[in-house]
Every structure is written in C-alpha cells, then in structure tokens.
C-alpha positions as CSV (number, residue, x, y, z in Angstrom):
1,M,0.0,0.0,0.0
2,R,2.8,2.4,0.8
3,G,4.4,1.8,-2.6
4,L,1.0,2.4,-4.3
5,R,0.5,5.7,-2.4
6,A,4.0,6.8,-3.4
7,W,3.3,5.9,-7.0
8,L,0.0,7.8,-6.9
9,A,1.7,10.8,-5.3
10,A,4.4,10.8,-8.0
11,H,2.0,10.6,-10.9
12,R,-1.0,12.5,-9.5
13,R,-0.7,15.1,-12.3
14,L,-0.8,12.5,-15.0
15,L,-3.8,10.8,-13.3
16,C,-5.7,14.1,-13.1
17,I,-5.1,14.6,-16.8
18,A,-6.2,11.0,-17.6
19,V,-9.4,11.4,-15.5
20,G,-10.2,14.7,-17.1
21,V,-9.8,13.3,-20.6
22,G,-11.9,10.4,-19.6
23,L,-14.7,12.6,-18.3
24,V,-14.6,14.7,-21.5
25,L,-14.9,11.6,-23.6
26,V,-17.8,10.3,-21.5
27,A,-19.5,13.7,-21.9
28,W,-18.8,13.6,-25.6
29,A,-20.2,10.1,-25.9
30,H,-23.1,10.6,-23.5
31,P,-24.5,14.2,-23.7
32,P,-27.3,15.2,-21.3
33,A,-30.9,14.3,-22.3
34,G,-32.4,16.8,-24.7
35,A,-29.0,18.3,-25.6
36,S,-28.7,19.2,-29.3
37,A,-25.8,20.9,-30.8
38,G,-26.0,23.2,-33.8
39,D,-24.2,22.1,-36.9
40,V,-21.0,24.3,-36.7
41,F,-19.6,22.7,-39.8
42,Q,-22.3,24.0,-42.1
43,S,-22.8,27.3,-40.3
44,T,-19.1,28.4,-40.4
45,G,-18.0,26.8,-43.7
46,P,-17.9,28.5,-47.1
47,P,-21.0,28.5,-49.3
48,T,-21.4,25.4,-51.3
49,Q,-20.2,25.5,-54.9
50,V,-21.9,22.3,-56.0
51,G,-25.6,21.4,-56.5
52,T,-27.9,20.9,-53.5
53,D,-28.7,17.4,-54.8
54,T,-25.1,16.2,-54.3
55,L,-24.3,13.7,-51.6
56,I,-22.2,16.1,-49.7
57,N,-25.2,18.5,-49.3
58,R,-27.9,15.9,-48.8
59,W,-27.4,15.6,-45.0
60,P,-25.6,17.9,-42.4
61,L,-22.1,16.7,-41.6
62,S,-23.0,16.5,-37.9
63,H,-25.4,13.7,-38.7
64,Y,-22.4,11.5,-39.6
65,A,-21.7,11.0,-36.0
66,L,-21.4,7.4,-34.7
67,D,-24.2,5.6,-32.9
68,L,-23.7,3.6,-29.7
69,H,-26.0,1.2,-27.8
70,V,-24.2,-0.1,-24.7
71,D,-25.4,-2.3,-21.9
72,K,-25.9,-0.8,-18.5
73,I,-24.0,-1.9,-15.4
74,D,-26.0,-3.1,-12.4
75,I,-24.2,-1.8,-9.4
76,N,-26.0,-1.8,-6.0
77,N,-29.4,-1.9,-7.9
78,A,-28.5,1.1,-10.0
79,P,-29.2,-0.2,-13.5
80,D,-29.0,3.2,-15.2
81,I,-25.2,3.5,-14.9
82,P,-23.6,3.1,-18.4
83,D,-20.6,1.0,-19.1
84,V,-18.0,3.8,-18.6
85,P,-15.0,2.1,-20.2
86,K,-17.0,1.4,-23.3
87,L,-18.2,5.0,-23.4
88,I,-14.6,6.2,-23.1
89,L,-13.6,4.0,-26.1
90,Y,-16.6,5.1,-28.0
91,G,-16.0,8.8,-27.3
92,L,-12.4,8.5,-28.5
93,T,-13.5,6.7,-31.6
94,D,-16.2,9.3,-32.4
95,L,-13.7,12.1,-31.8
96,I,-11.2,10.6,-34.2
97,W,-13.9,10.0,-36.8
98,Q,-15.5,13.4,-36.5
99,I,-12.1,15.1,-36.9
100,T,-11.4,12.9,-39.9
101,A,-14.8,13.6,-41.5
102,F,-14.5,17.4,-40.8
103,L,-11.0,17.7,-42.4
104,T,-12.1,15.6,-45.4
105,W,-15.3,17.6,-45.8
106,L,-13.3,20.8,-45.4
107,V,-10.8,19.9,-48.1
108,I,-13.5,18.8,-50.5
109,Q,-15.3,22.2,-50.0
110,L,-11.9,23.9,-50.5
111,F,-11.4,22.0,-53.7
112,T,-14.8,23.0,-55.1
113,F,-14.2,26.6,-53.9
114,A,-10.7,26.9,-55.4
115,F,-11.7,25.6,-58.8
116,S,-14.9,27.8,-58.9
117,L,-13.0,30.9,-57.8
118,D,-11.9,33.6,-60.2
119,L,-10.3,36.4,-58.1
120,L,-9.3,38.3,-61.2
121,Q,-12.5,38.6,-63.3
122,G,-15.0,37.6,-60.6
123,S,-17.2,34.6,-60.2
124,E,-20.2,33.3,-58.3
125,A,-17.9,32.5,-55.4
126,T,-17.1,36.3,-55.2
127,N,-20.6,37.5,-56.2
128,G,-19.2,38.7,-59.5
129,Q,-16.7,41.0,-57.8
130,G,-13.2,40.7,-59.4
131,A,-10.0,42.2,-58.0
132,L,-8.5,43.0,-61.5
133,E,-10.3,46.3,-61.8
134,P,-9.1,47.9,-58.5
135,V,-5.6,46.4,-59.1
136,S,-5.6,48.0,-62.6
137,R,-6.4,51.4,-61.1
138,A,-3.6,50.9,-58.6
139,V,-1.2,50.1,-61.4
140,D,-2.3,53.1,-63.4
141,N,-1.9,55.4,-60.4
142,L,1.5,53.9,-59.6
143,Y,2.7,54.4,-63.2
144,G,1.2,57.9,-63.5
145,S,2.4,59.4,-60.2
146,T,5.3,57.3,-58.9
147,I,7.1,55.1,-61.3
148,G,6.1,56.5,-64.7
149,E,7.3,58.4,-67.7
150,P,10.1,60.4,-66.0
151,W,11.7,57.2,-64.7
152,L,11.1,55.5,-68.1
153,V,12.8,58.4,-70.0
154,L,15.7,58.3,-67.6
155,A,16.1,54.6,-68.1
156,I,16.0,55.0,-71.9
157,V,18.7,57.7,-71.8
158,A,20.9,55.5,-69.5
159,V,20.5,52.5,-71.9
160,G,21.3,54.8,-74.9
161,L,24.5,56.0,-73.3
162,W,25.4,52.4,-72.5
163,G,24.8,51.5,-76.2
164,V,27.0,54.4,-77.4
165,K,29.8,53.2,-75.2
166,T,29.4,49.5,-76.1
167,A,29.0,50.0,-79.8
168,L,31.3,52.8,-80.6
169,A,34.0,52.6,-78.0
170,Q,34.1,48.8,-77.5
171,R,33.1,47.8,-81.1
172,R,30.4,45.4,-79.8
173,I,27.8,46.4,-82.3
174,S,25.9,43.1,-82.7
175,E,25.6,42.7,-78.9
176,T,24.3,46.3,-78.6
177,I,21.7,45.7,-81.4
178,S,20.6,42.5,-79.7
179,A,20.3,44.2,-76.3
180,F,18.4,47.2,-77.8
181,T,16.0,44.8,-79.5
182,T,15.4,42.8,-76.3
183,S,14.8,46.0,-74.4
184,L,12.3,47.2,-77.0
185,V,10.4,43.9,-76.9
186,F,10.3,43.8,-73.1
187,A,9.2,47.5,-73.0
188,V,6.3,46.8,-75.4
189,I,5.2,43.8,-73.3
190,A,5.4,45.7,-70.0
191,L,3.5,48.6,-71.5
192,W,0.8,46.2,-72.6
193,F,0.4,45.0,-68.9
194,V,0.7,48.5,-67.5
195,T,-1.7,50.4,-69.8
196,N,-4.2,47.6,-70.4
197,P,-4.4,45.1,-67.5
198,A,-7.9,43.9,-68.4
199,G,-6.8,43.2,-72.0
200,S,-3.5,41.5,-71.0
201,V,-3.8,39.7,-67.7
202,G,-7.6,39.5,-68.1
203,F,-7.2,37.9,-71.5
204,I,-4.7,35.3,-70.3
205,A,-6.8,34.6,-67.2
206,D,-9.8,34.0,-69.4
207,K,-7.9,31.5,-71.6
208,S,-6.6,29.8,-68.5
209,N,-10.2,29.5,-67.1
210,E,-11.4,28.1,-70.5
211,V,-8.6,25.4,-70.4
212,S,-9.4,24.6,-66.8
213,A,-13.1,24.3,-67.5
214,A,-12.3,22.0,-70.4
215,F,-10.2,19.7,-68.1
216,L,-12.8,19.8,-65.3
217,S,-15.6,19.1,-67.8
218,V,-14.3,15.6,-68.2
219,S,-15.9,13.3,-65.7
220,S,-13.9,10.5,-63.9
221,S,-15.3,8.1,-66.4
222,G,-13.7,10.1,-69.3
223,E,-17.0,11.4,-70.6
224,V,-17.4,15.1,-71.4
225,V,-20.3,16.2,-69.3
226,G,-19.8,19.9,-68.6
227,Q,-17.9,21.7,-65.9
228,E,-20.8,22.0,-63.3
229,R,-21.8,18.3,-63.6
230,A,-18.2,17.1,-63.6
231,R,-17.5,19.2,-60.5
232,N,-20.6,17.7,-58.8
233,D,-19.5,14.2,-59.8
234,A,-16.0,14.7,-58.5
235,T,-17.3,16.0,-55.2
236,D,-19.7,13.0,-54.9
237,Q,-16.8,10.6,-55.7
238,L,-14.5,12.1,-53.1
239,F,-17.2,12.4,-50.4
240,K,-18.6,8.9,-51.0
241,A,-15.2,7.3,-50.9
242,H,-13.8,9.1,-47.9
243,V,-16.7,10.1,-45.7
244,Y,-20.0,8.3,-46.6
245,D,-18.6,4.8,-47.0
246,P,-16.2,4.9,-44.0
247,W,-19.2,6.1,-41.9
248,L,-21.2,3.1,-43.1
249,V,-18.3,0.8,-42.1
250,L,-18.0,2.3,-38.7
251,N,-21.7,2.4,-38.0
252,F,-22.9,-0.8,-39.7
253,G,-19.7,-2.9,-39.8
254,G,-19.3,-2.6,-43.5
255,T,-21.0,-1.6,-46.8
256,R,-22.3,-5.1,-47.1
257,H,-22.9,-8.0,-44.7
258,C,-24.0,-11.6,-45.1
259,V,-25.7,-14.0,-42.7
260,T,-26.1,-17.8,-43.0
261,S,-29.5,-19.0,-44.2
262,E,-29.7,-21.4,-41.3
263,S,-29.3,-18.6,-38.7
264,L,-31.8,-16.4,-40.6
265,D,-34.4,-19.2,-40.6
266,R,-34.0,-19.8,-36.9
267,A,-34.3,-16.1,-36.2
268,E,-37.4,-15.7,-38.3
269,E,-39.0,-18.7,-36.6
270,G,-38.3,-17.0,-33.2
271,E,-35.9,-19.7,-32.0
272,T,-33.0,-17.3,-31.6
273,K,-32.2,-13.7,-32.0
274,D,-28.5,-14.5,-32.6
275,I,-27.5,-13.9,-36.2
276,D,-24.3,-15.4,-37.4
277,A,-23.0,-12.5,-39.4
278,T,-20.0,-12.3,-41.7
279,L,-19.4,-8.6,-42.0
280,V,-17.5,-6.8,-44.8
281,G,-14.5,-8.8,-46.1
282,I,-13.7,-11.6,-48.5
283,N,-16.7,-13.7,-47.2
284,A,-19.1,-10.9,-48.0
285,Y,-17.8,-10.4,-51.6
286,G,-16.1,-13.6,-52.5
287,P,-17.4,-17.2,-52.4
288,P,-19.1,-18.4,-49.2
289,P,-17.1,-20.3,-46.6
290,N,-17.4,-24.1,-46.4
291,N,-19.2,-25.8,-43.5
292,A,-17.9,-28.8,-41.5
293,Q,-18.9,-31.2,-44.3
294,G,-16.9,-29.1,-46.9
295,D,-20.0,-27.8,-48.6
296,P,-20.5,-24.0,-49.3
297,V,-22.6,-22.3,-46.6
298,S,-25.9,-21.0,-47.8
299,R,-26.1,-17.3,-47.1
300,E,-28.1,-14.1,-47.6
301,C,-26.4,-10.8,-48.2
302,Y,-27.5,-7.2,-47.4
303,D,-26.4,-3.8,-48.7
304,S,-25.8,-1.5,-45.7
305,R,-26.3,1.6,-47.9
306,R,-30.1,0.9,-47.6
307,Y,-30.0,2.0,-43.9
308,A,-28.0,5.2,-44.4
309,G,-31.0,7.5,-45.1
310,S,-33.0,6.3,-42.1
311,Y,-30.1,7.3,-39.8
312,L,-28.7,10.4,-41.5
313,H,-32.1,12.0,-41.7
314,Y,-31.9,12.6,-38.0
315,N,-29.2,13.9,-35.6
316,V,-27.4,11.2,-33.6
317,D,-29.2,12.3,-30.4
318,D,-32.7,12.2,-31.9
319,E,-34.9,9.5,-30.4
320,D,-36.3,8.7,-33.9
321,R,-32.8,7.5,-34.7
322,K,-31.5,5.9,-31.5
323,G,-34.7,5.1,-29.5
324,E,-35.6,1.6,-28.4
325,D,-39.1,1.8,-29.9
326,E,-40.2,3.1,-33.3
327,S,-36.8,4.4,-34.4
328,S,-34.4,3.6,-37.2
329,Y,-32.3,1.6,-34.8
330,A,-35.2,-0.4,-33.4
331,A,-36.6,-1.2,-36.9
332,I,-33.2,-2.6,-38.1
333,N,-32.3,-4.3,-34.8
334,E,-35.6,-6.2,-34.8
335,G,-35.9,-6.6,-38.5
336,D,-39.4,-5.0,-38.3
337,P,-40.5,-2.4,-40.8
338,E,-43.4,-1.5,-38.6
339,K,-40.9,0.1,-36.2
340,W,-39.8,2.9,-38.6
341,P,-40.4,6.3,-37.1
342,E,-43.5,8.1,-38.3
343,G,-41.6,11.2,-39.6
344,L,-39.2,9.2,-41.7
345,P,-39.7,9.8,-45.5
346,D,-41.0,6.8,-47.3
347,S,-38.0,6.6,-49.6
348,Y,-35.9,5.7,-46.6
349,K,-38.2,3.0,-45.3
350,V,-36.9,-0.2,-46.7
351,D,-38.1,-3.8,-46.3
352,L,-36.5,-5.6,-43.4
353,D,-36.1,-9.1,-42.0
354,A,-34.2,-10.7,-39.2
355,G,-31.0,-10.7,-41.2
356,D,-30.8,-6.9,-41.1
357,A,-30.2,-7.0,-37.4
358,A,-26.5,-8.0,-37.9
359,A,-25.9,-4.5,-39.4
360,V,-26.3,-2.7,-36.0
361,S,-24.2,-5.1,-34.0
362,M,-21.2,-2.8,-34.6
363,Q,-23.1,-0.1,-32.6
364,E,-23.2,-2.3,-29.5
365,S,-20.6,-3.0,-26.8
366,S,-18.9,-5.8,-28.8
367,G,-18.0,-3.5,-31.6
368,V,-16.4,-0.7,-29.6
369,T,-12.8,-1.9,-29.9
370,Q,-13.0,-2.8,-33.6
371,R,-14.4,0.7,-34.3
372,L,-11.5,2.4,-32.6
373,G,-8.9,0.5,-34.7
374,T,-10.9,1.1,-37.9
375,A,-11.3,4.8,-37.1
376,V,-7.5,5.2,-36.7
377,V,-6.9,3.4,-40.0
378,I,-9.4,5.6,-41.8
379,F,-7.9,8.7,-40.3
380,L,-4.4,7.8,-41.5
381,A,-5.6,6.8,-44.9
382,N,-7.6,10.0,-45.4
383,L,-4.6,12.1,-44.5
384,G,-3.1,11.4,-48.0
385,V,-6.3,12.8,-49.7
386,I,-6.4,15.8,-47.3
387,I,-2.8,16.8,-47.8
388,L,-2.7,16.2,-51.6
389,L,-6.1,17.8,-52.4
390,G,-5.6,20.6,-49.9
391,A,-2.2,21.5,-51.3
392,L,-3.5,21.6,-54.9
393,S,-6.5,23.7,-53.9
394,I,-4.5,26.2,-51.8
395,A,-1.9,26.5,-54.6
396,V,-4.7,27.5,-57.1
397,I,-6.0,30.2,-54.7
398,L,-2.5,31.5,-53.9
399,A,-1.6,31.5,-57.6
400,Q,-4.4,34.0,-58.3
401,I,-3.2,36.2,-55.4
402,L,0.3,36.0,-56.7
403,A,-0.8,37.0,-60.2
404,L,-2.4,40.2,-58.8
405,L,0.7,40.9,-56.7
406,L,3.0,40.5,-59.8
407,L,0.8,42.7,-61.8
408,L,1.4,45.5,-59.3
409,F,5.1,45.2,-60.1
410,A,4.5,45.8,-63.8
411,P,5.6,49.5,-63.7
412,I,8.8,48.5,-61.9
413,A,9.4,45.6,-64.4
414,L,8.9,48.2,-67.3
415,V,11.7,50.4,-66.0
416,I,14.1,47.7,-64.9
417,G,13.5,45.5,-67.9
418,I,15.0,48.1,-70.3
419,F,18.4,47.7,-68.8
420,P,20.5,44.9,-70.5
421,G,22.0,42.1,-68.4
422,R,20.4,41.9,-65.0
423,G,17.5,44.1,-66.0
424,H,16.6,41.6,-68.8
425,D,17.0,38.7,-66.3
426,F,14.7,40.4,-63.8
427,F,12.0,40.9,-66.5
428,R,12.2,37.3,-67.7
429,K,11.7,36.0,-64.2
430,W,8.9,38.4,-63.6
431,L,7.1,37.5,-66.8
432,I,7.5,33.7,-66.3
433,K,6.2,33.9,-62.8
434,L,3.2,36.0,-63.9
435,I,2.3,33.6,-66.8
436,T,2.8,30.5,-64.6
437,A,0.6,31.9,-61.9
438,L,-2.1,32.7,-64.4
439,F,-2.0,29.2,-66.0
440,R,-1.5,27.3,-62.8
441,K,-5.3,26.7,-62.4
442,A,-5.4,25.0,-65.8
443,I,-2.4,22.9,-64.9
444,Y,-3.8,21.7,-61.6
445,S,-7.2,21.1,-63.2
446,F,-5.5,18.6,-65.5
447,V,-3.8,17.0,-62.5
448,I,-7.1,16.7,-60.6
449,A,-8.9,15.2,-63.6
450,V,-6.1,12.6,-63.9
451,L,-6.2,11.8,-60.2
452,L,-10.0,11.4,-60.1
453,A,-10.0,9.2,-63.2
454,A,-7.3,7.0,-61.8
455,A,-9.0,6.7,-58.4
456,A,-12.3,5.8,-60.1
457,A,-10.5,3.1,-62.2
458,L,-9.0,1.7,-59.0
459,T,-12.4,1.6,-57.3
460,A,-14.0,-0.2,-60.3
461,A,-11.1,-2.7,-60.5
462,S,-11.3,-3.6,-56.8
463,A,-15.1,-3.6,-56.4
464,N,-15.2,-7.3,-55.9
465,L,-12.4,-7.3,-53.3
466,G,-14.4,-5.7,-50.5
467,W,-14.5,-2.2,-49.1
468,L,-11.3,-2.5,-47.1
469,M,-9.2,-3.5,-50.1
470,A,-10.8,-0.9,-52.4
471,F,-10.4,1.9,-49.8
472,G,-6.8,0.8,-49.0
473,L,-5.8,0.9,-52.7
474,Q,-7.3,4.4,-53.1
475,A,-5.5,5.6,-49.9
476,T,-2.2,4.1,-51.1
477,F,-2.7,5.7,-54.5
478,Y,-3.1,9.2,-53.0
479,W,-0.2,8.7,-50.5
480,M,2.1,7.5,-53.3
481,V,1.3,10.4,-55.6
482,F,2.1,12.8,-52.7
483,L,5.2,11.0,-51.5
484,Y,6.7,10.3,-55.0
485,R,5.6,13.6,-56.6
486,K,9.2,14.6,-57.4
487,Q,10.1,11.2,-58.9
488,I,6.9,11.3,-61.0
489,V,7.7,14.8,-62.3
490,G,11.3,13.7,-63.0
491,A,10.1,10.7,-65.0
492,M,7.7,12.8,-67.0
493,T,10.2,15.5,-67.8
494,A,12.9,12.9,-68.8
495,A,10.4,11.2,-71.1
496,T,9.3,14.4,-72.8
497,T,12.5,16.5,-73.0
498,A,15.4,14.0,-73.6
499,G,16.5,13.6,-77.1
500,E,19.5,12.3,-79.1
501,G,22.1,14.8,-79.9
502,D,20.9,17.3,-77.4
503,E,22.0,15.8,-74.1
504,G,23.1,19.1,-72.6
505,G,19.9,20.9,-73.7
506,S,17.7,18.2,-72.4
507,K,19.3,18.2,-69.0
508,A,18.9,22.0,-68.7
509,A,15.2,21.6,-69.8
510,Q,14.7,18.9,-67.2
511,V,16.0,21.1,-64.4
512,Y,13.8,24.0,-65.6
513,Y,10.6,22.0,-65.9
514,K,11.2,20.1,-62.7
515,S,11.6,23.2,-60.7
516,K,8.5,24.8,-62.2
517,I,6.2,21.8,-61.8
518,A,7.5,20.5,-58.4
519,M,7.3,24.0,-57.0
520,G,3.5,23.9,-57.3
521,V,2.8,20.2,-56.8
522,G,4.4,19.6,-53.5
523,K,5.9,22.6,-51.9
C-alpha cells in the first residue's frame, strides 16, 4: 500500500489529466438528455459551390456521428449507470472519426471553392466582384504618379549612353543591337500590362479558365459532361469514398454483410435472435465459406447503404434515430419495418427481416474496440487525400493572389526591364512567374482530372475485393502520388525532354521544368 501511495503521489498530475480526458470523452459520448448541438460545420463553412442534390449536401455533416448502444452496469441496484469504459472508447472513436470527417469535408469544400473561384475577373464565389479592376487602377496610379514616364525616360537615356559606349567605344555592335531589340520587346510587353491590364492579364486569365473548364468538364469516367456536372460528380466521388462509405463501415460494420441462411431461418421462426453475421470482407464479396462437411454455406447478403438515409435523416441524439421503440435503430435491430419512425420519408423506409439486425451489431458493446482501430486506419488513410487535395486547392488560390501581386510590379518591371543584363533577367523571371501563376489553375485542373480518373479506375477494378481493399488501394494511391511527386515529375520530364544529340539541352530543360512543376505540386 505504501508503494501504491508513493506511485500515486508521484503521478498525480498524470492521473488528473487522464481522469479529465476520460470525463470529457464520456461527456462527448453521452450528452445530457435533450441536448442538441448546432451544426457548426455548415454554419461556419464556405457557401457550397456544387448542387444541392449532391451527396455532400444531402445531410448535415454532424449527422455523420457514430451511434452507440451499450449495456448498463447493475451496481447496487442502480441499472442506469452506463458502461463507462465502453463509453470512453466510443468517445475516443467518435472524436477521431469526426475530426477525420470534418477535415475531409473541409478539403472537398476547399477543392470546389478553389476551382470555382476567379479572383481576377469575378465569379459566383465572389458574387461577381473581381480584383482585377481595382488592381488595374492601382497600377495606373503607380505608373502615373510614382514610377512613370520620368523614370522610363531616364532609363532609356541611360541605356542609350550604354549603347553608345558599347557599340562605338568597344566595337560590340551586334551585342548592342541584340540588347536594344530585347529591351524594346520587353518594354512593349510591359506597357501592354501597365496600360491595359484587363486586355492583357484578363485575356490570359480567361484563356486559363477556359482550359481549366475543359479539363474539369471531363468526368472521372472520361465522358465530357460539362464543368458543373463534372464538379458535382468529382465532389460526390470524393465524399462517398472518404466520408460516406467509411461512416457506413464504422456504424454498420461494412458496406455489405452476409448471414447464414440457417441462422436467418432460426431467427425468423423465433428460436433465436442470434444472427451469425460475416461482415465486410472476403466472405461478404467472394465465395461463401465451407461448413464442416466441406459444402458451401448458404447465405443471404444485405447492402448496408439501404440503412443510411434512415439514420442520416436525424441527428445522432434524436430519439427517432436511436430510440428503443419506433426508431431507425429499433426497426433494423428487430428486422421489423413497422418500427420505422413516423416522420421518416417513405423513400428511406426499406423492407427488413431478421438478417438486417446484424448491421447494427457494430453499434453495441462488442464493436467498440473494432471501431476504434478502424477509425484510426481511416484517419491515417484519409490524410493522404487531405494533404494532396488541400495542397493543390490552396496553390490554385495563392496563384491568383500571386498574379495580382506580380501585376502591381508591372511598372517596376517596365523600367528595370529596359536595362540589359540583370534588368533583362529580372524581367524574364517576372514574366515567367506571372504567366505561370495565371495558368496554374489550368495545370492543376488537369492534375485533378487525372487523379480522379485513376481513383475511379482503382475503385472499379477492386469492387469485388471488398471495401477494405478498395479503400486501401485508393488511400495508397493518393499517398504514393504525394510522397513520390518529385520522382513522377522527374520521369515525366525525362520522357518528354530527352532527345538524341541534345543531351546538354535536355538536362537543362529537365532542371527547368522540374523546378516549375514541383514548386506547385508539392511545396
């Protein structure tokens, strides 16, 4: 006892933290009766850029919380005490899952927002207000009052004196003519940006948006369906694969489950309520297992997606969803369609039998540990999608901001670009960065289209392998694209730029294109 007291005294701070975390998780898992939280996800997120009939907008994200039905502990004739350890595990599982779902939902919303946004010319996302017009006025004021004609005249005079010295004194006539020609071309280009931003930057941005729309108009199946529908399809594809289906797995044990016909017959005859369920896995998709005699077991299989609407129509704390009588849980648990809640739309009321009860076994005490492990796996798998898609979407938004910032430097580029040598180098870098920023949206639209098409192909190819394998392949694909982005870019540039007889030039081109592409794809 003395040793125990000493250990408790030495670790009392850690114990207090552990107890506090446990109480928080219990409170998370078991809110007070009648408590109902508002949907902070929908109320604080950006306005949707996809149709209201899409899967991501069909139900509030808060309805994707996990359900729990635990047994009570009978201590000193107090049967209403819940199984606290199970509640703690459930609270941790639900916390991990809701963080995963929120981050995934957020990055999908960011994706639709980024590729619908046009900061330059204005779009629906900005209520038609573009930043190009006020930036154009700022450029005009900057050129007219600060860095304008006096500085330009001074620069021309300085370059003229340099030309006289170089051509006449040093006899470098061809070099002087080449430098004068380059300065003239750069001055014309810079004046085009300075005096007509809408006709220069606006024109290039319009062409970039047209190319981006063309890429995004191709659905994941390769069919040209239009930008709006393709964006809706892409959003549905991402949300279904990384939020909707994982929620089905955590709440119903899989997207599909099978029960033996023998157990189903006994349950329907009232002999037993025990259903021998083989949840998602090879037995739910592949051939049935053999019995003791070596014969295939007769089974009945059920699609868990049939239950989604009856649950997601309500908040997780709603009695019509979790109640023991006339609720979605009660109807499925008892295999009785008469138990459906009255307010549930008819389209969500499906035919039920005793075999459906196996779907809600994951929501009981026996499924708590499995759910925790599965939630951690889903979180780690979805991180690849979150990082990759988030990086691409943020890069598209930042590229438009960068284009506006570079446009403000147009008067400076006009003056400096006249000077040969470093002035020409400065102008080239400025022009390349501006054009790259304007076309980055189109480049990333192509990348997104390829990624979604490849992910859809993986899903179709692994459809008969079960949800776990299909989800794992998709997660591995996104992680590999992110982790090996530099090698992929290197292989692409080596294949497209290398040629016989131009080894030095091809290497220089590889370095250039690698830096340009990798700068946006992964950094």
